Every structure is written in structure tokens, then in C-alpha cells.
C-alpha positions as CSV (number, residue, x, y, z in Angstrom):
1,X,117.9,75.7,93.4
2,X,119.5,77.4,90.4
3,X,116.2,77.0,88.5
4,X,114.3,78.7,91.3
5,X,116.7,81.6,91.3
6,X,116.4,82.0,87.5
7,X,112.6,81.7,87.8
8,X,112.6,84.5,90.4
9,X,114.7,86.7,88.3
10,X,112.5,86.2,85.2
11,X,109.4,87.0,87.3
12,X,111.0,90.1,88.7
13,X,112.0,91.2,85.2
14,X,108.4,90.6,83.9
15,X,107.1,92.6,86.9
16,X,109.3,95.5,86.2
17,X,108.3,95.5,82.5
18,X,104.6,95.4,83.4
19,X,105.1,98.2,85.9
20,X,107.0,100.2,83.3
21,X,104.0,100.0,81.0
22,X,101.7,101.3,83.7
23,X,104.2,104.2,84.4
24,X,104.3,104.9,80.7
25,X,100.5,105.0,80.6
26,X,100.6,107.5,83.6
27,X,102.9,109.8,81.7
28,X,100.7,109.6,78.6
29,X,97.7,110.5,80.7
30,X,99.6,113.4,82.2
31,X,100.6,114.6,78.7
32,X,97.0,114.4,77.4
33,X,95.8,116.3,80.4
34,X,98.3,119.1,79.8
35,X,97.0,119.4,76.2
36,X,93.4,119.6,77.3
37,X,94.2,122.1,80.0
38,X,96.2,124.2,77.6
39,X,93.3,124.2,75.1
40,X,90.9,125.3,77.9
41,X,93.4,128.1,78.9
42,X,93.7,129.3,75.3
43,X,90.0,129.9,74.8
44,X,88.5,130.2,78.2
45,X,88.5,133.1,80.7
46,X,87.3,133.8,84.2
47,X,84.1,135.7,84.7
48,X,86.1,138.0,87.0
49,X,87.9,140.9,85.3
50,X,91.6,140.1,84.8
51,X,92.9,142.8,87.1
52,X,90.3,142.3,89.8
53,X,91.2,141.2,93.4
54,X,89.3,137.8,93.1
55,X,91.0,137.0,89.8
56,X,94.5,137.8,91.1
57,X,93.9,136.0,94.4
58,X,92.8,132.8,92.7
59,X,95.8,132.9,90.4
60,X,98.2,133.3,93.4
61,X,96.5,130.4,95.3
62,X,96.9,128.4,92.1
63,X,100.7,129.1,92.0
64,X,100.9,127.8,95.5
65,X,99.0,124.6,94.5
66,X,101.3,124.0,91.7
67,X,104.4,124.2,93.9
68,X,102.6,122.0,96.5
69,X,101.9,119.4,93.8
70,X,105.6,119.4,92.6
71,X,107.0,119.1,96.1
72,X,104.5,116.4,97.0
73,X,105.4,114.4,93.9
74,X,109.1,114.6,94.9
75,X,108.3,113.6,98.4
76,X,106.4,110.6,97.1
77,X,109.3,109.6,94.8
78,X,111.8,109.7,97.8
79,X,109.7,106.9,99.4
80,X,108.8,104.8,96.3
81,X,112.4,105.1,95.0
82,X,112.2,102.2,92.5
83,X,110.8,99.8,95.1
84,X,107.3,99.7,93.7
85,X,107.9,96.5,91.8
86,X,109.8,94.8,94.7
87,X,107.9,95.6,97.9
88,X,104.8,97.2,99.3
89,X,105.8,100.8,100.3
90,X,103.7,102.0,103.2
91,X,105.7,104.9,104.7
92,X,105.5,108.7,104.4
93,X,102.8,109.8,101.9
94,X,102.0,106.2,101.2
95,X,100.8,105.7,104.7
96,X,97.9,108.1,104.2
97,X,97.0,107.4,100.6
98,X,97.9,104.6,98.2
99,X,98.4,106.9,95.3
100,X,100.1,110.1,96.5
101,X,101.7,110.8,93.1
102,X,98.3,111.1,91.5
103,X,96.9,113.1,94.5
104,X,99.6,115.7,94.1
105,X,99.3,115.7,90.4
106,X,95.6,116.5,90.8
107,X,96.5,119.3,93.2
108,X,98.9,120.8,90.6
109,X,96.2,120.5,88.0
110,X,93.9,122.5,90.2
111,X,96.7,125.1,90.3
112,X,96.8,125.2,86.6
113,X,93.0,125.7,86.4
114,X,93.3,128.5,88.9
115,X,95.5,130.4,86.5
116,X,92.3,131.3,84.7
117,X,91.2,133.2,87.8
118,X,88.3,130.8,88.3
119,X,87.5,128.5,91.2
120,X,85.3,126.5,89.0
121,X,88.1,125.9,86.5
122,X,90.5,125.0,89.4
123,X,88.1,122.4,90.7
124,X,87.2,121.1,87.2
125,X,90.8,120.6,86.3
126,X,91.5,118.7,89.5
127,X,88.4,116.5,89.0
128,X,89.3,115.7,85.4
129,X,92.9,114.9,86.4
130,X,91.8,112.6,89.2
131,X,89.2,110.9,87.0
132,X,91.8,110.2,84.3
133,X,94.3,108.8,86.8
134,X,91.6,106.6,88.3
135,X,91.8,104.3,85.2
136,X,95.5,104.0,85.7
137,X,95.1,103.3,89.4
138,X,92.7,100.4,88.8
139,X,95.2,98.8,86.3
140,X,98.1,99.3,88.8
141,X,96.1,97.8,91.6
142,X,95.4,94.6,89.6
143,X,99.1,94.2,88.9
144,X,100.1,94.9,92.5
145,X,97.5,92.4,93.9
146,X,98.9,89.7,91.7
147,X,102.5,90.6,92.5
148,X,102.3,91.0,96.3
149,X,99.1,89.1,97.3
150,X,98.1,89.3,100.9
151,X,100.5,92.1,102.0
152,X,99.1,94.5,99.4
153,X,95.5,93.5,100.1
154,X,96.1,94.2,103.8
155,X,97.5,97.6,102.7
156,X,94.5,98.2,100.5
157,X,92.2,97.5,103.5
158,X,94.0,99.9,105.7
159,X,94.9,102.9,103.5
160,X,92.5,104.8,101.3
161,X,92.9,104.6,97.5
162,X,93.0,108.4,96.9
163,X,91.8,110.9,99.4
164,X,94.5,111.1,102.2
165,X,93.7,110.1,105.8
166,X,96.2,112.1,107.8
167,X,95.6,110.2,111.0
168,X,97.3,107.2,109.5
169,X,100.6,108.9,108.9
170,X,103.8,107.0,109.6
171,X,107.3,108.1,108.8
172,X,108.5,104.8,107.5
173,X,111.7,104.2,105.5
174,X,112.7,106.0,102.3
175,X,114.8,103.1,101.1
176,X,117.7,103.7,98.8
177,X,117.9,107.1,97.1
178,X,117.4,107.0,93.3
179,X,118.6,110.3,91.8
180,X,117.4,109.2,88.3
181,X,113.8,108.6,89.5
182,X,113.8,111.8,91.4
183,X,115.0,113.7,88.4
184,X,112.3,112.1,86.2
185,X,109.6,113.0,88.7
186,X,110.9,116.6,88.9
187,X,110.8,116.9,85.1
188,X,107.3,115.5,85.0
189,X,106.2,118.0,87.6
190,X,107.9,121.0,86.0
191,X,105.5,120.6,83.1
192,X,103.0,122.4,85.4
193,X,105.5,125.1,86.5
194,X,107.1,126.0,83.2
195,X,103.7,126.7,81.7
196,X,103.2,129.7,84.1
197,X,104.8,132.3,81.8
198,X,102.4,131.2,79.0
199,X,99.4,131.8,81.2
200,X,100.2,135.5,81.4
201,X,100.8,135.7,77.7
202,X,97.5,134.0,77.0
203,X,95.7,136.5,79.3
204,X,97.3,139.4,77.4
205,X,96.4,137.9,74.0
206,X,92.8,137.4,75.1
207,X,92.5,141.0,76.4
208,X,94.0,142.4,73.2
209,X,91.6,140.3,71.1
210,X,94.2,138.2,69.4
211,X,92.7,135.0,71.0
212,X,88.9,134.6,71.1
213,X,87.2,133.9,74.4
214,X,84.8,131.1,73.7
215,X,83.6,130.4,77.2
216,X,83.8,131.9,80.7
217,X,84.2,130.2,84.1
218,X,82.5,131.6,87.2
């Protein structure tokens, strides 16, 4: 009996370490995306004039998308709350998509792209973000299938991998509250928000000729 308990503890510890590696990969992907987006923002510009109504409208919608992405990531963390390595979480945002954290990150990325005043840039940033996270998702799914077997496979069959299906929504249980995880998710998400002041300074530098405009987005 003691050996079984010890074995279970070892397996749980290994599972947490494996999941930790995937979570680290997720943060690295997010950091790489931020660098790519920042480079595009530095040298790209919308085809719309900076002070035009379309340009300003797209920027404002982008700010709303960034806030939606941050709030959505916090909402997802309230449900996952450190339970990802111990049980299949199926409530709240996890009832409509298996990867709400990545969905909301992609929404925030669209908001970043929209700061260029371009719909094309907004869509492009979201697609690039979703494509990058797709690799991480596949690795996580392999781990979770091995860790949880039939329950997770049933969850996979019921809930879409990425694009939410709102008709499936169930409130579910948030589990125990984990302030540390919530704080970490907030800090991750704030990467999108704290960059907002830089966007305006980049616009000004491009208009004054300090930064060259290498390409334009429609």
C-alpha cells in the first residue's frame, strides 16, 4: 500500500514537471510573438492616414480586444487554478473550447495588430499567434491523453480544440482559488497592455521620419 502511494506521488510529481515544461514553452512562444509584433509595429504602418477615422476606429477596437484578451485569460485561470495536472477541467471557458488561454491570447494579439490602424495587421497577428500556439497545444494534448486517458479523450470528442462553441457552455466549478497563478496570468497578459504607450510613440516617430516605414498594411 505504501509503495502504491509513493508511486502515485512520483507520477504526480513527474506530471507536474512535464506540464511545467509545456507552460514554459507557452511563455517562450508568447515572448517570441511579442518581439515579432513589436518589430512589425516599428517598421510597418497602416495604409490609412494616422489621424483618419478608419485608423482611429481600428485602434480603439484593438484596445477593446486587448482588454477582452486579458480578462478572458484571467477568467480561464480562475477555472484551471492549478488543476490542469490533476484533473480534466471542463467548466466555464473550458466547456466551450479546450484552450481558452490561447484563444484569448490570440484575441489580444489581434488587438496589438489593430494598433497599426489596419484590419489586415489585426487578423494577421491573431493568425500568427494561433498558429504558434497550435504547436504547444498538440504537445499538451499528447501529455494530457497519457495522463488522463478516457476522460480526456471524451472531453476532446465533445469540446472543440480552439474555436469556441458557445452552445456547449456550462458554469462548472472553479475549484480552489490560486492567487499566485492568477497573478502570473495577469502579468503575462499585461505584456499586451503595457505596450500601448509605445504604440503611440512609434506612430509619432514614424510620422516625424525618425523611424522608416518599410511596409504598409491595408
